[in-house]
C-alpha positions in Angstrom: 137.8 -74.0 -15.1 139.3 -70.8 -13.5 142.9 -69.8 -12.9 142.7 -70.8 -9.2 141.7 -74.3 -10.1 144.4 -74.6 -12.7 147.1 -73.4 -10.3 145.8 -75.8 -7.6 146.1 -78.7 -10.1 149.6 -77.7 -10.9 150.5 -77.6 -7.2 149.1 -81.1 -6.7 151.3 -82.5 -9.6 154.4 -80.8 -8.2 153.9 -81.9 -4.6 153.3 -85.5 -5.8 156.7 -85.3 -7.6 158.3 -84.0 -4.4 156.8 -86.9 -2.4 158.3 -89.4 -4.9 161.7 -87.7 -4.7 161.6 -87.9 -1.0 161.5 -91.7 -1.2 164.8 -91.7 -3.1 168.3 -90.6 -2.1 168.9 -87.7 -4.5 172.5 -87.4 -5.8 173.7 -83.8 -6.3 175.2 -82.7 -9.6 178.0 -80.4 -10.5 177.4 -78.0 -13.5 179.6 -75.7 -15.5 178.1 -72.7 -17.3 179.8 -71.4 -20.4 179.2 -67.8 -21.2 178.5 -65.1 -18.6 176.4 -62.5 -20.4 173.0 -64.1 -20.5 174.5 -67.1 -18.8 175.2 -65.5 -15.4 171.5 -65.6 -14.7 171.5 -69.4 -15.0 174.7 -69.7 -13.0 172.9 -67.9 -10.1 169.9 -70.3 -10.3 172.2 -73.4 -10.2 174.1 -72.0 -7.2 170.8 -71.9 -5.3 169.3 -75.2 -6.6 169.1 -77.8 -3.8 170.3 -80.7 -6.1 173.3 -78.8 -7.4 176.6 -79.1 -5.4 179.3 -77.3 -7.4 178.9 -74.6 -10.1 181.8 -73.7 -12.5 181.8 -70.7 -14.8 183.6 -69.9 -18.0 184.2 -66.8 -20.1 187.2 -65.5 -22.1 187.2 -62.2 -20.1 189.1 -62.6 -16.8 187.6 -59.4 -15.4 184.0 -60.6 -16.0 184.9 -64.1 -14.8 186.1 -62.9 -11.5 183.4 -60.4 -11.0 180.7 -63.0 -11.5 182.7 -65.5 -9.5 182.9 -63.2 -6.5 179.2 -62.2 -6.8 178.1 -65.9 -6.7 180.7 -67.2 -4.3 182.3 -69.6 -6.9 185.8 -70.8 -5.9 188.7 -69.7 -8.1 189.5 -73.3 -9.1 186.0 -73.5 -10.7 186.5 -70.4 -12.8 187.7 -70.9 -16.4 188.8 -68.7 -19.3 189.1 -71.8 -21.6 186.1 -73.9 -22.5 188.2 -77.0 -23.1 189.6 -76.8 -19.7 186.2 -76.6 -18.1 184.7 -79.5 -19.9 187.8 -81.6 -19.0 187.2 -81.0 -15.3 186.5 -84.5 -13.8 184.1 -83.3 -11.1 181.7 -81.7 -13.5 178.7 -83.8 -14.6 177.1 -81.3 -16.9 177.7 -78.2 -19.1 175.2 -75.5 -19.8 176.2 -73.5 -23.0 175.1 -69.9 -23.2 177.5 -68.6 -25.9 177.1 -67.0 -29.4 175.1 -69.1 -31.9 178.1 -70.1 -34.0 179.6 -71.9 -30.9 176.4 -73.9 -30.1 177.1 -76.9 -32.4 180.9 -77.4 -31.8 180.7 -76.7 -28.1 177.7 -79.1 -27.7 179.6 -81.9 -29.5 182.7 -81.3 -27.4 180.8 -81.4 -24.1 179.0 -84.6 -25.1 182.2 -86.3 -26.2 183.8 -85.2 -22.9 181.2 -87.3 -21.2 179.1 -84.4 -19.9 175.3 -84.0 -20.0 174.7 -81.0 -22.2 172.2 -78.1 -22.2 172.4 -75.4 -24.8 170.6 -72.1 -25.3 168.7 -71.8 -28.6 169.1 -72.5 -31.4 170.5 -76.0 -31.2 172.3 -75.5 -34.5 171.8 -73.9 -37.9 171.9 -76.9 -40.3 170.2 -80.2 -40.5 173.5 -82.1 -40.6 174.5 -80.4 -37.3 171.2 -81.4 -35.7 171.8 -85.0 -36.8 175.3 -85.1 -35.4 174.2 -83.8 -32.0 171.4 -86.3 -31.7 173.7 -89.1 -32.9 176.5 -88.1 -30.5 174.1 -87.9 -27.5 172.9 -91.4 -28.2 176.4 -92.8 -28.7 177.9 -91.4 -25.5 174.7 -92.0 -23.4 174.5 -88.4 -22.1 171.5 -86.0 -22.1 171.3 -83.2 -24.6 168.6 -80.5 -24.2 168.0 -77.3 -25.9 166.9 -74.7 -23.3 163.8 -73.4 -25.0 162.3 -70.7 -22.8 159.0 -70.5 -24.6 157.9 -73.9 -23.2 158.2 -72.8 -19.6 156.7 -69.3 -19.7 153.8 -68.7 -17.3 151.6 -68.2 -20.3 152.6 -71.4 -21.9 152.2 -73.5 -18.8 148.7 -72.0 -18.2 147.5 -72.7 -21.8 149.1 -76.2 -21.8 147.0 -77.0 -18.7 143.9 -75.8 -20.5 144.6 -78.2 -23.3 145.4 -81.1 -21.0 142.0 -80.5 -19.2 140.2 -80.5 -22.5 139.0 -77.0 -22.1 140.2 -75.8 -25.5 138.4 -78.6 -27.2 139.7 -79.6 -30.7 142.5 -77.3 -31.7 141.7 -75.9 -35.1 144.5 -73.4 -35.7 147.8 -72.3 -34.2 149.7 -69.1 -34.8 153.0 -67.6 -33.4 154.8 -64.3 -33.7 158.3 -63.3 -32.7 158.8 -59.7 -33.7 162.0 -58.2 -32.5 164.3 -55.4 -33.7 167.9 -56.3 -33.2 169.0 -53.2 -35.1 169.0 -51.5 -31.7 172.1 -51.2 -29.5 173.0 -54.1 -27.2 173.1 -57.0 -29.7 176.4 -58.5 -30.9 177.7 -58.0 -34.4 177.1 -61.7 -35.2 173.3 -61.1 -34.9 173.3 -58.5 -37.7 171.5 -60.0 -40.8 170.9 -63.3 -39.0 168.3 -65.3 -41.0 165.1 -64.9 -39.0 163.9 -68.6 -38.9 167.3 -69.9 -38.0 166.4 -68.4 -34.7 162.8 -69.6 -34.9 162.3 -72.0 -31.9 160.8 -69.3 -29.6 157.8 -69.1 -31.9 157.7 -72.6 -33.3 158.2 -74.7 -30.1 154.9 -73.6 -28.3 152.7 -74.1 -31.4 154.2 -77.5 -32.3 154.1 -78.6 -28.7 150.4 -77.7 -28.3 149.7 -79.5 -31.6 151.3 -82.6 -30.1 153.2 -83.4 -33.3 156.0 -82.1 -35.6 156.1 -80.1 -38.7 155.9 -82.2 -42.0 156.5 -79.4 -44.6 156.7 -75.7 -44.8 156.3 -72.8 -47.3 157.8 -69.5 -46.2 157.9 -66.1 -47.9 160.1 -63.1 -47.1 158.8 -59.6 -47.0 160.6 -56.3 -47.1 164.4 -55.8 -47.2 167.1 -55.0 -44.7 170.0 -52.8 -45.6 172.8 -54.1 -47.9 175.3 -54.7 -45.1 172.9 -56.9 -43.1 171.8 -58.7 -46.2 175.3 -59.6 -47.2 176.3 -60.9 -43.7 174.4 -64.2 -44.0 172.9 -63.8 -47.5 169.4 -63.2 -46.2 167.7 -60.0 -47.4 164.3 -60.2 -45.7 163.0 -58.0 -42.9 160.1 -60.2 -42.1 159.3 -63.9 -42.9 156.0 -65.7 -42.8 155.8 -69.5 -42.7 152.9 -71.9 -43.1 153.4 -75.5 -41.8 151.7 -78.7 -42.5 151.8 -81.0 -39.4 152.4 -84.7 -39.3 149.3 -86.8 -38.8 147.2 -83.8 -38.2 144.6 -81.6 -40.0 145.9 -78.5 -38.3 147.8 -75.9 -40.2 150.2 -73.6 -38.2 151.5 -70.2 -39.1 154.5 -68.3 -37.8 155.9 -64.9 -38.3 159.6 -63.9 -37.7 161.2 -60.4 -37.7 164.7 -59.5 -36.5 165.6 -56.1 -38.1 164.5 -52.8 -39.4 160.8 -53.2 -38.4 159.4 -51.0 -35.7 157.3 -52.8 -33.0 157.4 -53.5 -29.3 159.0 -57.0 -28.8 156.4 -59.7 -29.3 157.3 -63.3 -28.6 153.9 -65.1 -28.4 151.5 -67.7 -29.6 147.7 -67.9 -30.2 145.6 -71.1 -30.1 142.1 -71.5 -31.4 139.9 -74.4 -30.3 136.2 -75.3 -30.9 135.4 -74.7 -27.2 137.9 -72.0 -26.1 140.6 -69.9 -27.7 143.6 -68.0 -26.3 145.2 -64.9 -27.7 148.4 -63.3 -26.4 148.2 -59.6 -25.4 148.9 -57.2 -28.3 151.2 -55.1 -26.1 152.9 -55.6 -22.8 150.5 -55.4 -19.8 147.4 -55.1 -21.9 146.2 -58.5 -20.8 145.8 -61.8 -22.5 142.4 -62.9 -23.7 140.4 -66.1 -23.3 137.4 -66.5 -25.6 134.6 -68.9 -24.7 132.1 -67.5 -27.3 131.7 -64.9 -30.0 131.2 -62.1 -27.6 132.2 -63.9 -24.4 135.8 -63.2 -23.4 137.9 -62.5 -20.4 141.1 -60.5 -20.0 143.7 -61.9 -17.6 147.3 -62.0 -16.5 148.9 -65.4 -16.4 149.8 -66.4 -12.9 153.4 -66.9 -11.6 154.4 -70.5 -11.3 156.8 -70.4 -8.3 154.9 -73.2 -6.6 156.1 -75.7 -9.3 159.7 -75.2 -8.2 161.9 -76.0 -5.2 161.6 -73.1 -2.7 165.2 -72.2 -3.0 164.8 -71.1 -6.7 161.2 -69.9 -6.6 162.3 -66.2 -6.6 163.8 -66.5 -10.0 160.4 -67.0 -11.7 158.6 -64.0 -10.3 158.0 -61.0 -12.4 160.1 -58.8 -10.2 163.0 -61.2 -9.8 165.3 -60.3 -12.7 166.1 -56.7 -13.6 169.3 -56.3 -15.6 169.4 -53.3 -18.0 172.7 -54.6 -19.4 171.0 -57.7 -20.9 168.6 -57.0 -23.8 166.9 -60.3 -23.4 165.5 -59.4 -20.0 163.9 -56.2 -21.3 161.5 -58.6 -23.0 159.8 -59.5 -19.7 161.3 -60.8 -16.5 163.6 -63.5 -17.7 161.5 -64.8 -20.6 158.2 -65.2 -18.8 159.6 -66.7 -15.7 161.0 -69.7 -17.6 164.7 -69.7 -16.5 164.4 -71.7 -13.2 162.0 -74.2 -14.8 164.6 -74.9 -17.5 167.4 -75.4 -14.9 165.2 -77.5 -12.7 164.2 -79.8 -15.6 167.8 -80.3 -16.6 169.0 -81.0 -13.1 166.1 -83.4 -12.3 166.6 -85.3 -15.5 170.3 -85.9 -14.6 169.5 -86.9 -11.0 166.6 -89.1 -12.0 168.4 -90.8 -14.9 165.8 -89.9 -17.5 165.6 -87.8 -20.6 164.4 -84.2 -20.2 161.1 -83.2 -21.8 163.1 -81.2 -24.5 165.4 -84.1 -25.3 167.7 -84.2 -28.3 165.1 -85.5 -30.8 162.4 -83.0 -29.8 165.1 -80.2 -29.8 166.1 -81.2 -33.3 162.6 -81.5 -34.6 161.6 -78.0 -33.4 164.8 -76.5 -34.7 164.6 -78.2 -38.1 161.2 -76.6 -38.7 162.9 -73.2 -38.6 165.9 -74.2 -40.7 163.6 -75.6 -43.4 161.4 -72.5 -43.3 164.5 -70.4 -44.0 165.4 -72.7 -46.9 161.9 -72.2 -48.3 162.2 -68.4 -48.0 165.6 -68.6 -49.7 163.8 -70.4 -52.6 160.9 -68.0 -53.1 158.4 -70.0 -51.0 159.0 -73.4 -52.4 157.6 -76.2 -50.3 160.3 -77.9 -48.2 159.9 -81.3 -46.5 161.0 -81.4 -42.8 162.8 -84.5 -41.5 161.4 -86.3 -38.5 164.4 -87.2 -36.2 162.3 -89.6 -34.2 162.1 -91.7 -37.4 165.8 -91.3 -38.2 166.9 -92.3 -34.7 
């Protein structure tokens, strides 16, 4: 099946959903965005989303707050310098957290307990107990929690997922992911320095686990190389690169993942490869070199994954195009047009889940399972590659 056929099928699914929505009276939602570095891009998308009425913003810096507020046309009464004040606002239905990692767990719990549907950038948390508490709290208060995992909505992932759903990959035999990044460069906050690589592992783990259709059962992970003393002492992790091998639940597939954050020279690579008995996909080695589809030993095709604007409401389609986001002040966007065009898809799924009264695809349990795989991989690396069992939050809850 060629790219045009796949895109056509995606359009059919999307327009069917639109037809169903047209039969219902859709309630609009009010959303607050916490954090206006990376977060300002999401605030802009919500402002344009047809099912969002009011957007609030929050940051500790009044100058940034008012600058973004003026740019997006957000009224002064919906601009906050205090997070607790924003989540206490009675008109807000939901909170989207885009703050430093140490704030993710406490701010998610606060938002949920304030009765708000909650979305949070990755990672969900950095300990298994914190993951359990978020899932538990979401269940107790009856509000959505979702981790905003960009890698499940990139144009590449959506393309390969459709290949799998159509049976074109055949039986998947092996999955591999890489997230190579050098945060030693300028532009990354001090809290990133020395951060344990697999605590920030969901960008590489989510696509391979999702394609496998299961969760990770156990992991062995080894660290390679060393970062400088100052970075190593920050979180107690000395490794420059980590490699993890995962056994998957109820599956004969083994998955492998590589993570690098510091002192290793390479162009940013946030990717996955999948190998089936009918077809295989390999991510491009360097940007704009072209991805590869293999259909035989010597039969392969180079291609560029298509944009996915047709899957979105027309008002936010522009945010998924390769040319839509250009912000040299945000290191994340240098990686490639807003994480592969994923940002509006994440916002759209969160908003639609609230309006439709359902769980988002990346619900609290799935978010916890994908995050736990990385936390346990880091534990294995810390213990010299010892095998670590990974909890299944679907069984626990």
